[in-house]
C-alpha positions, 0 to 999 in steps of 0.5 A: 778539630773544633775549639772555642776561642776568645779574640781580643778586638782593638778596644780590648773586648773579647769576641767569642768564636769557634776555630775549625782546623783540619786534622791532616795539615798545619798550614794552608788556606783559611776562611773567616765568616761574617754573620748578618744583622742580629745574627750569630756565629752559627747563622740561621739553621746552623748554616755557618757550622755546616759550611765550616765543617765541609770546608775543614774536611777539604783541608781548609781552616775556618773561623766563625765568631760573634761581633762585639754586641752579638752572640756570646761576645762582650759588649751591647748591641746598642753600641754596634755600628757597621764600621765597628763590625768591619773592624771586628772582622779585620781584628778576627783576621789578624788573629788568624794571621798569627795562629801558632797551630796553623799557618794561614797561606791564603784567605777567603771570606764568607759574608752573609746578608749584612755580613756580605757588606761587612766583608766587602768593606773589610777585604781591602784592609785585611792584614792578609790579602784576600784570595776569594770573597764569597757573599751570600745574599749581600746588602749592597746599599745599607741605607736602602736596605735598612729603610726596607727592613726598619721602615722610614719612620725608624730611619728618620728618627735615627738620622735625627739622633734618636735610638730605635727599637727592633726585635728586642734590640736597641739600634743606636743613632750612630748605626743609622747615621753612618748608613748613607756613607757606606758604599760596599759595591764601590770597594768591589769595583776596585777589588782585584780578587775573585768574588762569588755572589749567591743570592735567592731570587725570592729574597724578600729581606735583601732583594735580589737587586742587591746581588745584581749590583755586586755582579755589575761591579766585578773585576776578576774574570773568575767572579760569579753571580749565581742566582737561586731561583726559588730561594728566600733570604735564609736558603732554608729549604734542603735543596737551597742549603745543599746547593749553597754549600756545594757551590761555595765549596767548589768555587773556593776549592778551585780559587785556592787551587789555582793560586 
């Protein structure tokens, strides 16, 4: 069953999402998705939709949602910060924790691109212990990555307190000025649960070195770094997409089963 839902965040703003519930059970594991920069709850080529449906067929509930200022949710992108998205993700997890129609017994997170950074920062503060964390092409160094994406001139202006424009959106100085202080890999180095990182070696937006940084920080023996040799940032070939979904499904199913 798939249902549109509205989740109120800590500021009282509505985040719009889609809740996927398995037909055969009212309790079990659940996965919450964290989309990337300028992304939405479906992700490129409906990747989150396909992944959520695959998980639901295995008896795993899923929640896809838009952060405040993204997609169908309230707010404006000019107010977005990564810290705000971390809080939005924690609030979405809190919503899952008190669902009446499904009792969450274990929690997984899937973060894509900047969402991988967001999920890494949110996991230690989640109201339900995170059993498994999946990071697709994750950002490991926000300042370095956004300098690569936006260019030094925009970053310099943002650090001076000015807003910048990018792909039709306004990025606030608050977004840029907090980048140097964000250290998602440091959190992974202290994270006690298994982590799966899948990263395309041909990624030109979030370079493969980011995935390697996470891999060096793993603590749990079941953590894995899986390179996709021919994949770019979008995993947008049929082979890359199919492999990504299958590897994620197999790994999460095993992690939930082993608990």
